[in-house]
N, CA, C and O atoms as a DFTB+ gen file, in Angstrom:
500 C
 N C O
     1  1      99.893      27.044     137.878
     2  2      99.355      27.896     136.831
     3  2      98.712      29.172     137.408
     4  3      98.824      30.258     136.841
     5  1      98.054      29.004     138.525
     6  2      97.387      30.147     139.140
     7  2      98.405      31.186     139.601
     8  3      98.155      32.390     139.547
     9  1      99.570      30.690     140.060
    10  2     100.606      31.591     140.543
    11  2     101.122      32.477     139.406
    12  3     101.363      33.668     139.604
    13  1     101.291      31.891     138.212
    14  2     101.795      32.653     137.056
    15  2     100.843      33.791     136.692
    16  3     101.264      34.930     136.494
    17  1      99.573      33.468     136.609
    18  2      98.605      34.508     136.220
    19  2      98.547      35.608     137.265
    20  3      98.399      36.780     136.922
    21  1      98.664      35.243     138.548
    22  2      98.655      36.251     139.604
    23  2      99.849      37.196     139.443
    24  3      99.717      38.410     139.597
    25  1     101.005      36.625     139.134
    26  2     102.197      37.457     138.934
    27  2     102.014      38.413     137.772
    28  3     102.375      39.586     137.864
    29  1     101.448      37.910     136.668
    30  2     101.225      38.764     135.498
    31  2     100.329      39.940     135.832
    32  3     100.620      41.082     135.474
    33  1      99.236      39.650     136.523
    34  2      98.312      40.737     136.851
    35  2      98.963      41.739     137.794
    36  3      98.717      42.940     137.687
    37  1      99.782      41.262     138.706
    38  2     100.490      42.176     139.609
    39  2     101.444      43.066     138.820
    40  3     101.562      44.259     139.099
    41  1     102.128      42.480     137.831
    42  2     103.038      43.262     136.995
    43  2     102.274      44.357     136.263
    44  3     102.693      45.514     136.226
    45  1     101.136      43.963     135.679
    46  2     100.331      44.938     134.933
    47  2      99.888      46.078     135.819
    48  3      99.999      47.249     135.458
    49  1      99.379      45.714     136.995
    50  2      98.877      46.762     137.889
    51  2     100.015      47.673     138.342
    52  3      99.822      48.876     138.522
    53  1     101.212      47.089     138.526
    54  2     102.357      47.898     138.908
    55  2     102.718      48.865     137.785
    56  3     103.096      50.011     138.029
    57  1     102.595      48.377     136.543
    58  2     102.909      49.216     135.377
    59  2     101.962      50.406     135.303
    60  3     102.373      51.541     135.059
    61  1     100.687      50.117     135.519
    62  2      99.687      51.180     135.411
    63  2      99.856      52.215     136.502
    64  3      99.745      53.420     136.279
    65  1     100.133      51.694     137.707
    66  2     100.342      52.624     138.810
    67  2     101.567      53.471     138.488
    68  3     102.452      53.025     137.758
    69  1     101.623      54.584     138.979
    70  2     102.775      55.449     138.726
    71  2     102.472      56.779     139.362
    72  3     101.706      56.861     140.322
    73  1     103.058      57.796     138.841
    74  2     102.834      59.114     139.403
    75  2     101.490      59.624     138.935
    76  3     101.072      59.372     137.805
    77  1     100.825      60.337     139.807
    78  2      99.541      60.909     139.446
    79  2      99.778      62.070     138.481
    80  3     100.895      62.570     138.345
    81  1      98.722      62.477     137.829
    82  2      98.838      63.573     136.850
    83  2      99.322      64.846     137.527
    84  3     100.090      65.612     136.945
    85  1      98.875      65.070     138.752
    86  2      99.263      66.291     139.459
    87  2     100.766      66.314     139.717
    88  3     101.425      67.340     139.551
    89  1     101.299      65.147     140.132
    90  2     102.737      65.072     140.396
    91  2     103.533      65.289     139.121
    92  3     104.567      65.957     139.132
    93  1     103.044      64.717     138.010
    94  2     103.742      64.907     136.730
    95  2     103.748      66.369     136.341
    96  3     104.751      66.882     135.845
    97  1     102.611      67.052     136.568
    98  2     102.532      68.468     136.221
    99  2     103.513      69.286     137.032
   100  3     104.219      70.137     136.491
   101  1     103.559      69.028     138.346
   102  2     104.458      69.818     139.186
   103  2     105.903      69.550     138.800
   104  3     106.728      70.463     138.818
   105  1     106.217      68.307     138.452
   106  2     107.570      67.951     138.040
   107  2     107.898      68.689     136.743
   108  3     109.009      69.191     136.571
   109  1     106.924      68.752     135.830
   110  2     107.127      69.410     134.553
   111  2     107.400      70.899     134.769
   112  3     108.241      71.492     134.093
   113  1     106.672      71.496     135.725
   114  2     106.857      72.913     136.000
   115  2     108.255      73.200     136.517
   116  3     108.834      74.242     136.210
   117  1     108.800      72.275     137.306
   118  2     110.074      72.520     137.945
   119  2     111.252      72.307     137.012
   120  3     112.352      72.794     137.275
   121  1     111.029      71.585     135.925
   122  2     112.136      71.312     135.004
   123  2     112.576      72.586     134.305
   124  3     111.770      73.483     134.063
   125  1     113.842      72.658     133.987
   126  2     114.371      73.755     133.177
   127  2     114.452      75.058     133.954
   128  3     114.097      75.115     135.131
   129  1     114.918      76.093     133.293
   130  2     115.013      77.393     133.923
   131  2     116.304      77.537     134.704
   132  3     117.081      76.590     134.827
   133  1     116.522      78.727     135.227
   134  2     117.745      79.000     135.976
   135  2     117.681      78.344     137.340
   136  3     116.619      78.293     137.961
   137  1     118.790      77.851     137.800
   138  2     118.853      77.195     139.108
   139  2     119.397      78.142     140.157
   140  3     119.661      77.728     141.286
   141  1     119.567      79.388     139.809
   142  2     120.058      80.364     140.775
   143  2     121.553      80.321     140.943
   144  3     122.045      80.525     142.053
   145  1     122.301      80.064     139.880
   146  2     123.757      80.033     139.987
   147  2     124.296      81.455     140.105
   148  3     123.585      82.417     139.813
   149  1     125.534      81.585     140.528
   150  2     126.141      82.893     140.783
   151  2     126.246      83.727     139.509
   152  3     126.138      84.952     139.569
   153  1     126.454      83.094     138.368
   154  2     126.622      83.857     137.129
   155  2     125.310      84.477     136.676
   156  3     125.320      85.503     135.996
   157  1     124.183      83.877     137.037
   158  2     122.886      84.395     136.598
   159  2     122.409      85.562     137.446
   160  3     121.616      86.382     136.983
   161  1     122.883      85.644     138.681
   162  2     122.360      86.657     139.585
   163  2     122.733      88.074     139.162
   164  3     121.966      89.002     139.421
   165  1     123.864      88.270     138.532
   166  2     124.285      89.597     138.096
   167  2     124.361      89.597     136.573
   168  3     125.286      89.024     135.998
   169  1     123.380      90.245     135.910
   170  2     123.423      90.256     134.446
   171  2     124.528      91.178     133.933
   172  3     124.760      92.255     134.481
   173  1     125.187      90.746     132.898
   174  2     126.269      91.545     132.301
   175  2     125.660      92.648     131.445
   176  3     124.611      92.452     130.830
   177  1     126.307      93.795     131.405
   178  2     125.850      94.912     130.588
   179  2     126.114      94.596     129.125
   180  3     127.239      94.277     128.742
   181  1     125.081      94.686     128.322
   182  2     125.206      94.381     126.902
   183  2     124.770      95.612     126.124
   184  3     123.696      96.162     126.371
   185  1     125.595      96.041     125.191
   186  2     125.262      97.198     124.366
   187  2     124.196      96.788     123.351
   188  3     124.277      95.694     122.792
   189  1     123.189      97.648     123.098
   190  2     122.155      97.295     122.134
   191  2     122.739      97.199     120.729
   192  3     123.587      98.009     120.355
   193  1     122.296      96.223     119.951
   194  2     122.830      96.068     118.595
   195  2     122.464      97.255     117.708
   196  3     121.378      97.824     117.823
   197  1     123.380      97.614     116.832
   198  2     123.156      98.749     115.940
   199  2     122.858      98.226     114.543
   200  3     123.564      97.359     114.027
   201  1     121.797      98.766     113.932
   202  2     121.408      98.326     112.588
   203  2     122.223      99.080     111.543
   204  3     122.992      99.983     111.871
   205  1     122.045      98.698     110.283
   206  2     122.844      99.247     109.185
   207  2     122.697     100.768     109.054
   208  3     123.665     101.446     108.711
   209  1     121.524     101.308     109.316
   210  2     121.284     102.745     109.148
   211  2     121.796     103.578     110.302
   212  3     121.592     104.792     110.312
   213  1     122.454     102.969     111.277
   214  2     122.964     103.711     112.411
   215  2     121.945     103.803     113.546
   216  3     122.226     104.422     114.572
   217  1     120.763     103.196     113.377
   218  2     119.729     103.256     114.409
   219  2     119.842     102.021     115.295
   220  3     120.300     100.964     114.861
   221  1     119.421     102.175     116.526
   222  2     119.502     101.062     117.463
   223  2     118.301     100.141     117.293
   224  3     117.184     100.600     117.055
   225  1     118.537      98.848     117.414
   226  2     117.443      97.875     117.326
   227  2     116.702      97.843     118.656
   228  3     117.222      98.295     119.676
   229  1     115.480      97.305     118.638
   230  2     114.695      97.214     119.866
   231  2     115.364      96.242     120.828
   232  3     115.873      95.204     120.406
   233  1     115.368      96.572     122.120
   234  2     115.994      95.657     123.084
   235  2     115.176      94.369     123.210
   236  3     113.961      94.369     123.015
   237  1     115.863      93.278     123.538
   238  2     115.202      91.977     123.694
   239  2     114.340      92.012     124.954
   240  3     114.642      92.767     125.878
   241  1     113.266      91.204     125.012
   242  2     112.419      91.196     126.199
   243  2     113.193      90.704     127.413
   244  3     114.146      89.935     127.287
   245  1     112.772      91.159     128.594
   246  2     113.476      90.819     129.834
   247  2     113.426      89.321     130.089
   248  3     112.474      88.645     129.699
   249  1     114.459      88.809     130.747
   250  2     114.536      87.390     131.070
   251  2     113.557      87.111     132.203
   252  3     113.486      87.867     133.171
   253  1     112.815      86.037     132.079
   254  2     111.829      85.695     133.095
   255  2     112.530      85.237     134.362
   256  3     113.476      84.451     134.311
   257  1     112.058      85.737     135.505
   258  2     112.728      85.449     136.762
   259  2     112.059      84.336     137.550
   260  3     112.702      83.716     138.397
   261  1     110.796      84.067     137.297
   262  2     110.099      83.021     138.040
   263  2     108.706      82.837     137.503
   264  3     108.302      83.531     136.570
   265  1     107.966      81.917     138.074
   266  2     106.599      81.681     137.647
   267  2     106.543      80.797     136.419
   268  3     107.554      80.248     135.980
   269  1     105.365      80.671     135.883
   270  2     105.181      79.803     134.716
   271  2     105.685      80.468     133.455
   272  3     105.602      81.686     133.295
   273  1     106.207      79.648     132.565
   274  2     106.614      80.178     131.261
   275  2     105.409      80.173     130.360
   276  3     104.666      79.192     130.324
   277  1     105.203      81.227     129.646
   278  2     104.065      81.307     128.743
   279  2     104.537      81.191     127.319
   280  3     105.570      81.741     126.937
   281  1     103.763      80.464     126.537
   282  2     104.116      80.333     125.125
   283  2     103.808      81.622     124.408
   284  3     102.813      82.289     124.691
   285  1     104.672      81.965     123.478
   286  2     104.442      83.176     122.696
   287  2     103.526      82.812     121.538
   288  3     103.890      82.014     120.674
   289  1     102.338      83.399     121.526
   290  2     101.407      83.140     120.437
   291  2     101.058      84.458     119.776
   292  3     100.855      85.473     120.442
   293  1     100.993      84.425     118.486
   294  2     100.631      85.632     117.751
   295  2      99.133      85.858     117.886
   296  3      98.351      84.908     117.865
   297  1      98.739      87.113     118.024
   298  2      97.322      87.419     118.120
   299  2      96.694      87.276     116.745
   300  3      97.196      87.797     115.750
   301  1      95.591      86.561     116.718
   302  2      94.922      86.337     115.444
   303  2      93.893      87.430     115.210
   304  3      93.078      87.726     116.084
   305  1      93.934      88.016     114.048
   306  2      92.955      89.029     113.692
   307  2      91.686      88.363     113.193
   308  3      91.687      87.180     112.851
   309  1      90.612      89.123     113.151
   310  2      89.357      88.562     112.656
   311  2      89.436      88.372     111.156
   312  3      89.925      89.236     110.428
   313  1      88.951      87.235     110.709
   314  2      88.964      86.965     109.280
   315  2      87.618      87.377     108.686
   316  3      86.565      87.084     109.253
   317  1      87.660      88.037     107.578
   318  2      86.434      88.396     106.881
   319  2      85.726      89.588     107.498
   320  3      86.234      90.246     108.406
   321  1      84.522      89.845     106.966
   322  2      83.737      90.983     107.426
   323  2      82.711      90.553     108.458
   324  3      82.484      89.365     108.687
   325  1      82.093      91.561     109.078
   326  2      81.008      91.324     110.008
   327  2      79.778      90.897     109.213
   328  3      79.543      91.379     108.105
   329  1      79.002      89.990     109.790
   330  2      77.809      89.507     109.094
   331  2      76.739      90.588     109.033
   332  3      76.588      91.372     109.970
   333  1      75.998      90.628     107.934
   334  2      74.964      91.630     107.726
   335  2      73.831      91.433     108.723
   336  3      73.459      90.300     109.030
   337  1      73.268      92.564     109.240
   338  2      72.187      92.482     110.225
   339  2      70.866      92.080     109.579
   340  3      70.566      92.450     108.444
   341  1      70.093      91.317     110.331
   342  2      68.756      90.898     109.939
   343  2      67.874      92.141     109.753
   344  3      68.043      93.121     110.477
   345  1      66.953      92.118     108.813
   346  2      66.080      93.266     108.526
   347  2      65.265      93.658     109.765
   348  3      65.129      94.843     110.072
   349  1      64.724      92.659     110.474
   350  2      63.947      92.912     111.690
   351  2      64.801      93.648     112.718
   352  3      64.350      94.604     113.349
   353  1      66.033      93.190     112.876
   354  2      66.909      93.799     113.868
   355  2      67.248      95.233     113.511
   356  3      67.337      96.091     114.390
   357  1      67.438      95.496     112.236
   358  2      67.737      96.867     111.808
   359  2      66.628      97.802     112.256
   360  3      66.890      98.859     112.828
   361  1      65.373      97.403     111.990
   362  2      64.216      98.232     112.349
   363  2      64.075      98.334     113.867
   364  3      63.805      99.409     114.404
   365  1      64.262      97.194     114.558
   366  2      64.118      97.180     116.011
   367  2      65.166      98.077     116.675
   368  3      64.840      98.824     117.597
   369  1      66.416      98.010     116.218
   370  2      67.468      98.838     116.812
   371  2      67.233     100.319     116.560
   372  3      67.523     101.165     117.406
   373  1      66.702     100.613     115.381
   374  2      66.385     102.010     115.057
   375  2      65.331     102.540     116.032
   376  3      65.450     103.654     116.542
   377  1      64.278     101.714     116.289
   378  2      63.218     102.091     117.224
   379  2      63.773     102.193     118.648
   380  3      63.404     103.093     119.401
   381  1      64.625     101.302     118.994
   382  2      65.215     101.269     120.327
   383  2      66.020     102.535     120.589
   384  3      65.917     103.132     121.661
   385  1      66.825     102.945     119.601
   386  2      67.646     104.152     119.754
   387  2      66.775     105.396     119.868
   388  3      67.108     106.342     120.582
   389  1      65.652     105.379     119.152
   390  2      64.732     106.522     119.194
   391  2      63.878     106.481     120.459
   392  3      63.273     107.483     120.840
   393  1      63.832     105.306     121.113
   394  2      63.016     105.156     122.325
   395  2      61.545     105.033     121.993
   396  3      60.693     105.389     122.807
   397  1      61.229     104.524     120.783
   398  2      59.834     104.409     120.334
   399  2      59.088     103.362     121.159
   400  3      59.656     102.350     121.569
   401  1      57.776     103.634     121.398
   402  2      56.944     102.711     122.178
   403  2      56.633     101.458     121.372
   404  3      56.449     100.383     121.943
   405  1      56.571     101.586     120.034
   406  2      56.291     100.423     119.191
   407  2      56.858     100.640     117.793
   408  3      57.208     101.759     117.417
   409  1      56.943      99.549     117.025
   410  2      57.346      99.639     115.622
   411  2      56.651      98.530     114.844
   412  3      56.194      97.544     115.422
   413  1      56.575      98.703     113.520
   414  2      55.915      97.708     112.665
   415  2      56.944      97.024     111.782
   416  3      57.882      97.647     111.285
   417  1      56.737      95.697     111.597
   418  2      57.590      94.927     110.700
   419  2      56.732      93.869     110.045
   420  3      56.094      93.071     110.731
   421  1      56.710      93.854     108.725
   422  2      55.925      92.917     107.921
   423  2      54.465      92.830     108.383
   424  3      53.906      91.744     108.529
   425  1      53.870      94.000     108.607
   426  2      52.448      94.058     108.975
   427  2      52.163      93.739     110.430
   428  3      51.008      93.825     110.848
   429  1      53.143      93.381     111.204
   430  2      52.928      93.062     112.621
   431  2      53.483      94.193     113.474
   432  3      54.512      94.788     113.155
   433  1      52.778      94.478     114.567
   434  2      53.205      95.536     115.473
   435  2      53.928      94.931     116.672
   436  3      53.486      93.941     117.254
   437  1      55.032      95.542     117.016
   438  2      55.811      95.112     118.177
   439  2      55.810      96.243     119.193
   440  3      56.258      97.352     118.901
   441  1      55.298      95.953     120.401
   442  2      55.212      96.980     121.442
   443  2      56.355      96.788     122.424
   444  3      56.759      95.664     122.725
   445  1      56.867      97.906     122.915
   446  2      58.015      97.844     123.806
   447  2      57.698      98.213     125.232
   448  3      56.707      98.892     125.503
   449  1      58.532      97.767     126.139
   450  2      58.464      98.192     127.540
   451  2      59.877      98.528     127.988
   452  3      60.853      97.973     127.484
   453  1      59.968      99.429     128.927
   454  2      61.283      99.881     129.398
   455  2      61.985      98.772     130.174
   456  3      61.358      97.973     130.870
   457  1      63.309      98.753     130.029
   458  2      64.135      97.802     130.783
   459  2      65.289      98.582     131.375
   460  3      65.897      99.414     130.701
   461  1      65.597      98.311     132.654
   462  2      66.603      99.111     133.351
   463  2      67.989      99.024     132.715
   464  3      68.756      99.985     132.781
   465  1      68.319      97.889     132.101
   466  2      69.669      97.726     131.553
   467  2      69.688      97.778     130.025
   468  3      70.620      98.318     129.429
   469  1      68.660      97.219     129.401
   470  2      68.665      97.107     127.938
   471  2      67.951      98.243     127.209
   472  3      67.953      98.289     125.979
   473  1      67.348      99.147     127.951
   474  2      66.653     100.260     127.305
   475  2      65.201      99.904     127.032
   476  3      64.310     100.263     127.801
   477  1      64.966      99.188     125.919
   478  2      63.611      98.761     125.555
   479  2      63.617      97.300     125.157
   480  3      64.571      96.809     124.554
   481  1      62.529      96.605     125.505
   482  2      62.312      95.228     125.079
   483  2      61.032      95.199     124.264
   484  3      60.015      95.738     124.700
   485  1      61.061      94.583     123.095
   486  2      59.891      94.559     122.220
   487  2      59.313      93.161     122.114
   488  3      60.040      92.172     122.029
   489  1      57.950      93.101     122.120
   490  2      57.221      91.847     121.970
   491  2      56.117      92.055     120.946
   492  3      55.661      93.176     120.722
   493  1      55.689      90.936     120.317
   494  2      54.572      91.036     119.373
   495  2      53.328      91.471     120.119
   496  3      53.029      90.968     121.202
   497  1      52.595      92.425     119.521
   498  2      51.368      92.928     120.183
   499  2      50.177      92.055     119.819
   500  3      49.062      92.312     120.273
Protein backbone atom coordinates (compact mmCIF):
# COMPACT_ATOMS: atom_id res chain seq x y z
CA UNK A 1 0.00 0.00 0.00
CA UNK A 2 2.82 2.38 0.82
CA UNK A 3 4.36 1.79 -2.60
CA UNK A 4 1.14 2.86 -4.38
CA UNK A 5 0.86 6.13 -2.51
CA UNK A 6 4.53 6.89 -3.15
CA UNK A 7 3.99 6.38 -6.88
CA UNK A 8 0.96 8.67 -6.87
CA UNK A 9 2.83 11.46 -5.16
CA UNK A 10 5.73 11.08 -7.57
CA UNK A 11 3.31 11.34 -10.49
CA UNK A 12 1.77 14.49 -9.05
CA UNK A 13 5.11 16.13 -8.44
CA UNK A 14 6.20 15.23 -11.96
CA UNK A 15 3.02 16.83 -13.30
CA UNK A 16 3.61 20.03 -11.40
CA UNK A 17 7.21 20.24 -12.43
CA UNK A 18 7.63 21.52 -15.91
CA UNK A 19 9.08 24.48 -17.65
CA UNK A 20 9.64 27.57 -15.61
CA UNK A 21 7.71 30.72 -16.42
CA UNK A 22 10.82 32.30 -17.91
CA UNK A 23 11.33 29.41 -20.32
CA UNK A 24 7.68 29.55 -21.37
CA UNK A 25 8.00 33.28 -22.03
CA UNK A 26 11.10 32.90 -24.16
CA UNK A 27 9.45 30.06 -26.09
CA UNK A 28 6.38 32.24 -26.62
CA UNK A 29 8.56 35.06 -27.94
CA UNK A 30 10.23 32.79 -30.45
CA UNK A 31 7.02 31.39 -31.89
CA UNK A 32 5.67 32.80 -35.13
CA UNK A 33 7.15 35.44 -37.37
CA UNK A 34 9.39 35.09 -40.39
CA UNK A 35 12.01 32.36 -40.30
CA UNK A 36 14.26 34.15 -42.75
CA UNK A 37 13.27 32.27 -45.89
CA UNK A 38 14.56 33.41 -49.29
CA UNK A 39 11.18 34.77 -50.41
CA UNK A 40 10.94 37.12 -47.42
CA UNK A 41 14.36 38.68 -47.83
CA UNK A 42 13.46 40.59 -51.01
CA UNK A 43 10.08 42.32 -50.80
CA UNK A 44 8.14 42.52 -54.06
CA UNK A 45 7.21 45.95 -55.40
CA UNK A 46 3.53 46.57 -54.82
CA UNK A 47 1.66 49.48 -56.37
CA UNK A 48 -0.37 51.51 -53.84
CA UNK A 49 -4.12 50.88 -54.09
CA UNK A 50 -6.14 53.57 -55.82
CA UNK A 51 -9.43 54.74 -54.31
CA UNK A 52 -12.61 55.55 -56.23
CA UNK A 53 -11.83 59.29 -56.52
CA UNK A 54 -8.51 58.64 -58.23
CA UNK A 55 -6.52 59.37 -55.04
CA UNK A 56 -4.01 56.96 -53.60
CA UNK A 57 -4.74 55.25 -50.29
CA UNK A 58 -2.29 55.46 -47.40
CA UNK A 59 0.46 52.84 -47.59
CA UNK A 60 0.30 49.95 -45.11
CA UNK A 61 2.69 50.08 -42.13
CA UNK A 62 6.11 48.50 -42.64
CA UNK A 63 6.54 44.81 -41.87
CA UNK A 64 8.26 44.22 -38.55
CA UNK A 65 11.75 42.82 -38.98
CA UNK A 66 12.58 41.73 -35.44
CA UNK A 67 12.06 42.33 -31.75
CA UNK A 68 8.86 42.02 -29.82
CA UNK A 69 5.50 42.38 -31.48
CA UNK A 70 3.40 45.08 -29.94
CA UNK A 71 -0.34 44.98 -29.77
CA UNK A 72 -2.12 47.76 -31.56
CA UNK A 73 -4.20 49.64 -29.03
CA UNK A 74 -6.25 52.70 -29.71
CA UNK A 75 -5.37 55.73 -27.62
CA UNK A 76 -8.11 56.50 -25.18
CA UNK A 77 -9.16 60.11 -24.84
CA UNK A 78 -10.12 61.63 -21.53
CA UNK A 79 -13.74 61.16 -20.65
CA UNK A 80 -15.67 64.09 -19.26
CA UNK A 81 -14.47 67.47 -18.08
CA UNK A 82 -11.76 68.52 -15.67
CA UNK A 83 -12.91 68.68 -12.06
CA UNK A 84 -13.67 72.13 -10.66
CA UNK A 85 -10.93 73.66 -8.46
CA UNK A 86 -11.41 74.00 -4.71
CA UNK A 87 -12.17 77.59 -3.58
CA UNK A 88 -9.07 77.65 -1.33
CA UNK A 89 -6.87 76.54 -4.20
CA UNK A 90 -8.26 79.20 -6.52
CA UNK A 91 -7.29 81.93 -4.04
CA UNK A 92 -3.94 80.31 -3.21
CA UNK A 93 -2.94 79.96 -6.88
CA UNK A 94 -3.93 83.56 -7.55
CA UNK A 95 -1.66 84.68 -4.66
CA UNK A 96 1.11 82.38 -5.82
CA UNK A 97 1.06 83.80 -9.36
CA UNK A 98 1.15 87.33 -7.95
CA UNK A 99 3.98 86.33 -5.59
CA UNK A 100 2.01 87.62 -2.58
CA UNK A 101 3.57 87.16 0.89
CA UNK A 102 0.19 86.14 2.35
CA UNK A 103 -3.51 85.71 1.55
CA UNK A 104 -6.75 85.36 3.53
CA UNK A 105 -9.33 82.60 3.24
CA UNK A 106 -12.41 82.25 5.47
CA UNK A 107 -10.99 84.66 8.05
CA UNK A 108 -7.66 82.82 8.35
CA UNK A 109 -4.36 84.21 7.12
CA UNK A 110 -1.92 82.04 5.21
CA UNK A 111 1.69 83.24 5.07
CA UNK A 112 4.07 82.15 2.36
CA UNK A 113 7.76 81.46 2.05
CA UNK A 114 9.82 81.17 -1.10
CA UNK A 115 10.61 77.75 -2.53
CA UNK A 116 13.29 77.16 -5.15
CA UNK A 117 11.11 74.89 -7.31
CA UNK A 118 7.49 75.59 -6.37
CA UNK A 119 7.64 79.38 -6.14
CA UNK A 120 5.73 79.91 -2.87
CA UNK A 121 4.56 77.61 -0.09
CA UNK A 122 1.73 78.79 2.16
CA UNK A 123 1.02 77.79 5.77
CA UNK A 124 -1.58 78.90 8.31
CA UNK A 125 -0.25 81.87 10.28
